[in-house]
VEXSE-96150 format. One record per residue (C-alpha): residue in three letters; chain; x, y, z. Coordinates in Angstrom, 3 decimals. Layout:
BEGIN
<rec><rest>ALA</rest><kette>A</kette><c1>X</c1><c2>Y</c2><c3>Z</c3></rec>
...
***
This chain:
BEGIN
<rec><rest>MET</rest><kette>A</kette><c1>-70.580</c1><c2>-53.605</c2><c3>-33.101</c3></rec>
<rec><rest>GLY</rest><kette>A</kette><c1>-66.780</c1><c2>-53.951</c2><c3>-32.553</c3></rec>
<rec><rest>PHE</rest><kette>A</kette><c1>-63.964</c1><c2>-54.426</c2><c3>-34.876</c3></rec>
<rec><rest>PRO</rest><kette>A</kette><c1>-63.463</c1><c2>-58.008</c2><c3>-36.235</c3></rec>
<rec><rest>ASN</rest><kette>A</kette><c1>-60.749</c1><c2>-60.049</c2><c3>-34.532</c3></rec>
<rec><rest>VAL</rest><kette>A</kette><c1>-58.104</c1><c2>-61.271</c2><c3>-36.889</c3></rec>
<rec><rest>PRO</rest><kette>A</kette><c1>-55.749</c1><c2>-63.867</c2><c3>-35.297</c3></rec>
<rec><rest>HIS</rest><kette>A</kette><c1>-52.020</c1><c2>-63.372</c2><c3>-35.178</c3></rec>
<rec><rest>ILE</rest><kette>A</kette><c1>-52.202</c1><c2>-59.752</c2><c3>-36.341</c3></rec>
<rec><rest>LYS</rest><kette>A</kette><c1>-51.686</c1><c2>-56.917</c2><c3>-33.855</c3></rec>
<rec><rest>PRO</rest><kette>A</kette><c1>-52.927</c1><c2>-53.654</c2><c3>-35.356</c3></rec>
<rec><rest>GLU</rest><kette>A</kette><c1>-50.968</c1><c2>-51.579</c2><c3>-32.882</c3></rec>
<rec><rest>ILE</rest><kette>A</kette><c1>-49.309</c1><c2>-48.573</c2><c3>-34.373</c3></rec>
<rec><rest>HIS</rest><kette>A</kette><c1>-46.888</c1><c2>-46.503</c2><c3>-32.115</c3></rec>
<rec><rest>VAL</rest><kette>A</kette><c1>-46.252</c1><c2>-43.035</c2><c3>-33.404</c3></rec>
<rec><rest>ASP</rest><kette>A</kette><c1>-44.612</c1><c2>-40.409</c2><c3>-31.179</c3></rec>
<rec><rest>ARG</rest><kette>A</kette><c1>-45.286</c1><c2>-36.717</c2><c3>-31.424</c3></rec>
<rec><rest>ASP</rest><kette>A</kette><c1>-42.321</c1><c2>-36.098</c2><c3>-33.728</c3></rec>
<rec><rest>ASP</rest><kette>A</kette><c1>-43.512</c1><c2>-38.895</c2><c3>-36.077</c3></rec>
<rec><rest>ALA</rest><kette>A</kette><c1>-46.963</c1><c2>-37.388</c2><c3>-36.045</c3></rec>
<rec><rest>LEU</rest><kette>A</kette><c1>-45.768</c1><c2>-33.838</c2><c3>-36.944</c3></rec>
<rec><rest>ASP</rest><kette>A</kette><c1>-43.526</c1><c2>-35.417</c2><c3>-39.705</c3></rec>
<rec><rest>LEU</rest><kette>A</kette><c1>-46.495</c1><c2>-37.394</c2><c3>-41.090</c3></rec>
<rec><rest>LEU</rest><kette>A</kette><c1>-48.653</c1><c2>-34.258</c2><c3>-41.090</c3></rec>
<rec><rest>LEU</rest><kette>A</kette><c1>-46.064</c1><c2>-32.254</c2><c3>-43.000</c3></rec>
<rec><rest>MET</rest><kette>A</kette><c1>-45.590</c1><c2>-35.151</c2><c3>-45.393</c3></rec>
<rec><rest>SER</rest><kette>A</kette><c1>-49.324</c1><c2>-35.306</c2><c3>-45.994</c3></rec>
<rec><rest>ILE</rest><kette>A</kette><c1>-49.531</c1><c2>-31.600</c2><c3>-46.718</c3></rec>
<rec><rest>ALA</rest><kette>A</kette><c1>-46.689</c1><c2>-31.942</c2><c3>-49.170</c3></rec>
<rec><rest>LEU</rest><kette>A</kette><c1>-48.354</c1><c2>-34.845</c2><c3>-50.995</c3></rec>
<rec><rest>GLU</rest><kette>A</kette><c1>-51.615</c1><c2>-32.819</c2><c3>-51.233</c3></rec>
<rec><rest>GLU</rest><kette>A</kette><c1>-49.611</c1><c2>-29.980</c2><c3>-52.681</c3></rec>
<rec><rest>LEU</rest><kette>A</kette><c1>-48.093</c1><c2>-32.330</c2><c3>-55.175</c3></rec>
<rec><rest>SER</rest><kette>A</kette><c1>-51.598</c1><c2>-33.625</c2><c3>-56.148</c3></rec>
<rec><rest>LEU</rest><kette>A</kette><c1>-52.825</c1><c2>-30.037</c2><c3>-56.719</c3></rec>
<rec><rest>ALA</rest><kette>A</kette><c1>-49.814</c1><c2>-29.440</c2><c3>-58.877</c3></rec>
<rec><rest>HIS</rest><kette>A</kette><c1>-50.812</c1><c2>-32.368</c2><c3>-61.042</c3></rec>
<rec><rest>ILE</rest><kette>A</kette><c1>-54.436</c1><c2>-31.030</c2><c3>-61.247</c3></rec>
<rec><rest>LEU</rest><kette>A</kette><c1>-53.210</c1><c2>-27.624</c2><c3>-62.381</c3></rec>
<rec><rest>ASN</rest><kette>A</kette><c1>-51.059</c1><c2>-29.271</c2><c3>-65.023</c3></rec>
<rec><rest>ALA</rest><kette>A</kette><c1>-54.038</c1><c2>-31.289</c2><c3>-66.289</c3></rec>
<rec><rest>GLU</rest><kette>A</kette><c1>-56.076</c1><c2>-28.043</c2><c3>-66.488</c3></rec>
<rec><rest>GLY</rest><kette>A</kette><c1>-53.257</c1><c2>-26.436</c2><c3>-68.472</c3></rec>
<rec><rest>GLU</rest><kette>A</kette><c1>-53.248</c1><c2>-29.344</c2><c3>-70.834</c3></rec>
<rec><rest>LYS</rest><kette>A</kette><c1>-56.950</c1><c2>-29.033</c2><c3>-71.178</c3></rec>
<rec><rest>ILE</rest><kette>A</kette><c1>-56.695</c1><c2>-25.434</c2><c3>-72.293</c3></rec>
<rec><rest>GLN</rest><kette>A</kette><c1>-53.847</c1><c2>-26.391</c2><c3>-74.727</c3></rec>
<rec><rest>PHE</rest><kette>A</kette><c1>-55.826</c1><c2>-29.075</c2><c3>-76.262</c3></rec>
<rec><rest>ALA</rest><kette>A</kette><c1>-58.850</c1><c2>-26.765</c2><c3>-76.777</c3></rec>
<rec><rest>LEU</rest><kette>A</kette><c1>-56.606</c1><c2>-24.050</c2><c3>-78.361</c3></rec>
<rec><rest>GLU</rest><kette>A</kette><c1>-54.893</c1><c2>-26.576</c2><c3>-80.596</c3></rec>
<rec><rest>ALA</rest><kette>A</kette><c1>-58.231</c1><c2>-28.002</c2><c3>-81.718</c3></rec>
<rec><rest>LEU</rest><kette>A</kette><c1>-59.373</c1><c2>-24.495</c2><c3>-82.590</c3></rec>
<rec><rest>GLN</rest><kette>A</kette><c1>-56.175</c1><c2>-23.663</c2><c3>-84.533</c3></rec>
<rec><rest>GLN</rest><kette>A</kette><c1>-56.345</c1><c2>-26.861</c2><c3>-86.507</c3></rec>
<rec><rest>GLY</rest><kette>A</kette><c1>-59.937</c1><c2>-26.216</c2><c3>-87.468</c3></rec>
<rec><rest>LYS</rest><kette>A</kette><c1>-61.307</c1><c2>-29.221</c2><c3>-85.421</c3></rec>
<rec><rest>MET</rest><kette>A</kette><c1>-63.606</c1><c2>-26.889</c2><c3>-83.500</c3></rec>
<rec><rest>LYS</rest><kette>A</kette><c1>-65.182</c1><c2>-24.629</c2><c3>-86.043</c3></rec>
<rec><rest>LYS</rest><kette>A</kette><c1>-69.006</c1><c2>-24.999</c2><c3>-85.191</c3></rec>
<rec><rest>HIS</rest><kette>A</kette><c1>-69.696</c1><c2>-23.286</c2><c3>-81.978</c3></rec>
<rec><rest>ALA</rest><kette>A</kette><c1>-66.003</c1><c2>-22.638</c2><c3>-81.291</c3></rec>
<rec><rest>ILE</rest><kette>A</kette><c1>-66.526</c1><c2>-19.770</c2><c3>-79.000</c3></rec>
<rec><rest>ASP</rest><kette>A</kette><c1>-69.296</c1><c2>-21.722</c2><c3>-76.986</c3></rec>
<rec><rest>ASN</rest><kette>A</kette><c1>-66.812</c1><c2>-24.617</c2><c3>-76.555</c3></rec>
<rec><rest>LEU</rest><kette>A</kette><c1>-63.924</c1><c2>-22.449</c2><c3>-75.544</c3></rec>
<rec><rest>LEU</rest><kette>A</kette><c1>-66.193</c1><c2>-20.700</c2><c3>-72.926</c3></rec>
<rec><rest>LYS</rest><kette>A</kette><c1>-67.210</c1><c2>-24.143</c2><c3>-71.486</c3></rec>
<rec><rest>VAL</rest><kette>A</kette><c1>-63.602</c1><c2>-25.137</c2><c3>-71.266</c3></rec>
<rec><rest>ASN</rest><kette>A</kette><c1>-62.814</c1><c2>-21.791</c2><c3>-69.597</c3></rec>
<rec><rest>ARG</rest><kette>A</kette><c1>-65.720</c1><c2>-22.137</c2><c3>-67.121</c3></rec>
<rec><rest>SER</rest><kette>A</kette><c1>-64.501</c1><c2>-25.730</c2><c3>-66.279</c3></rec>
<rec><rest>VAL</rest><kette>A</kette><c1>-61.013</c1><c2>-24.676</c2><c3>-65.747</c3></rec>
<rec><rest>ASN</rest><kette>A</kette><c1>-62.019</c1><c2>-21.713</c2><c3>-63.726</c3></rec>
<rec><rest>SER</rest><kette>A</kette><c1>-64.153</c1><c2>-23.902</c2><c3>-61.480</c3></rec>
<rec><rest>VAL</rest><kette>A</kette><c1>-61.232</c1><c2>-26.239</c2><c3>-60.931</c3></rec>
<rec><rest>LEU</rest><kette>A</kette><c1>-58.867</c1><c2>-23.433</c2><c3>-60.136</c3></rec>
<rec><rest>ARG</rest><kette>A</kette><c1>-61.216</c1><c2>-21.915</c2><c3>-57.578</c3></rec>
<rec><rest>ASN</rest><kette>A</kette><c1>-61.398</c1><c2>-25.270</c2><c3>-55.855</c3></rec>
<rec><rest>VAL</rest><kette>A</kette><c1>-57.637</c1><c2>-25.578</c2><c3>-55.925</c3></rec>
<rec><rest>ILE</rest><kette>A</kette><c1>-57.232</c1><c2>-22.177</c2><c3>-54.445</c3></rec>
<rec><rest>LYS</rest><kette>A</kette><c1>-59.655</c1><c2>-23.093</c2><c3>-51.624</c3></rec>
<rec><rest>GLU</rest><kette>A</kette><c1>-57.708</c1><c2>-26.269</c2><c3>-50.996</c3></rec>
<rec><rest>GLU</rest><kette>A</kette><c1>-54.433</c1><c2>-24.258</c2><c3>-50.923</c3></rec>
<rec><rest>ILE</rest><kette>A</kette><c1>-55.845</c1><c2>-21.932</c2><c3>-48.321</c3></rec>
<rec><rest>LEU</rest><kette>A</kette><c1>-56.717</c1><c2>-24.952</c2><c3>-46.098</c3></rec>
<rec><rest>LEU</rest><kette>A</kette><c1>-53.398</c1><c2>-26.488</c2><c3>-46.571</c3></rec>
<rec><rest>GLN</rest><kette>A</kette><c1>-51.644</c1><c2>-23.249</c2><c3>-45.631</c3></rec>
<rec><rest>PHE</rest><kette>A</kette><c1>-53.733</c1><c2>-23.176</c2><c3>-42.339</c3></rec>
<rec><rest>LYS</rest><kette>A</kette><c1>-52.799</c1><c2>-26.812</c2><c3>-41.723</c3></rec>
<rec><rest>GLN</rest><kette>A</kette><c1>-49.163</c1><c2>-26.094</c2><c3>-42.369</c3></rec>
<rec><rest>GLU</rest><kette>A</kette><c1>-49.209</c1><c2>-22.976</c2><c3>-40.121</c3></rec>
<rec><rest>ASN</rest><kette>A</kette><c1>-50.772</c1><c2>-25.045</c2><c3>-37.356</c3></rec>
<rec><rest>VAL</rest><kette>A</kette><c1>-48.191</c1><c2>-27.795</c2><c3>-37.603</c3></rec>
<rec><rest>LEU</rest><kette>A</kette><c1>-45.404</c1><c2>-25.318</c2><c3>-37.639</c3></rec>
<rec><rest>ASN</rest><kette>A</kette><c1>-46.878</c1><c2>-23.477</c2><c3>-34.638</c3></rec>
<rec><rest>VAL</rest><kette>A</kette><c1>-46.826</c1><c2>-26.759</c2><c3>-32.746</c3></rec>
<rec><rest>ILE</rest><kette>A</kette><c1>-43.193</c1><c2>-27.467</c2><c3>-33.733</c3></rec>
<rec><rest>GLY</rest><kette>A</kette><c1>-42.278</c1><c2>-23.939</c2><c3>-32.679</c3></rec>
<rec><rest>CYS</rest><kette>A</kette><c1>-44.011</c1><c2>-24.359</c2><c3>-29.269</c3></rec>
<rec><rest>GLU</rest><kette>A</kette><c1>-42.033</c1><c2>-27.508</c2><c3>-28.794</c3></rec>
<rec><rest>GLU</rest><kette>A</kette><c1>-38.744</c1><c2>-25.820</c2><c3>-29.712</c3></rec>
<rec><rest>GLU</rest><kette>A</kette><c1>-39.503</c1><c2>-23.058</c2><c3>-27.191</c3></rec>
<rec><rest>TYR</rest><kette>A</kette><c1>-40.274</c1><c2>-25.607</c2><c3>-24.547</c3></rec>
<rec><rest>ASP</rest><kette>A</kette><c1>-37.060</c1><c2>-27.478</c2><c3>-25.204</c3></rec>
<rec><rest>ASP</rest><kette>A</kette><c1>-35.025</c1><c2>-24.321</c2><c3>-24.988</c3></rec>
<rec><rest>GLU</rest><kette>A</kette><c1>-36.557</c1><c2>-23.328</c2><c3>-21.706</c3></rec>
<rec><rest>GLY</rest><kette>A</kette><c1>-35.958</c1><c2>-26.872</c2><c3>-20.109</c3></rec>
***
């Protein structure tokens, strides 16, 4: 089955090599920004739990609740770290391609 044909719309996108590399670096930067927001939210989660404990809103099973929050934050942090490692690999690959292009341009 093919793509539907929409009249008067040409879905042709022309991206050269430099544009593609720029887009890759921008996508990595946006993912990093997203991860920063996730980390901020996890920090706020911990602050909320500690404030609730200090204000006496979490008396019953307080330790159990704090441990649940801690496990949840720990899980998210582990996933963020994994994503950071993958983003680092992506960034290194893009920078290697850029470096190879610069070496080629210098030789030519």
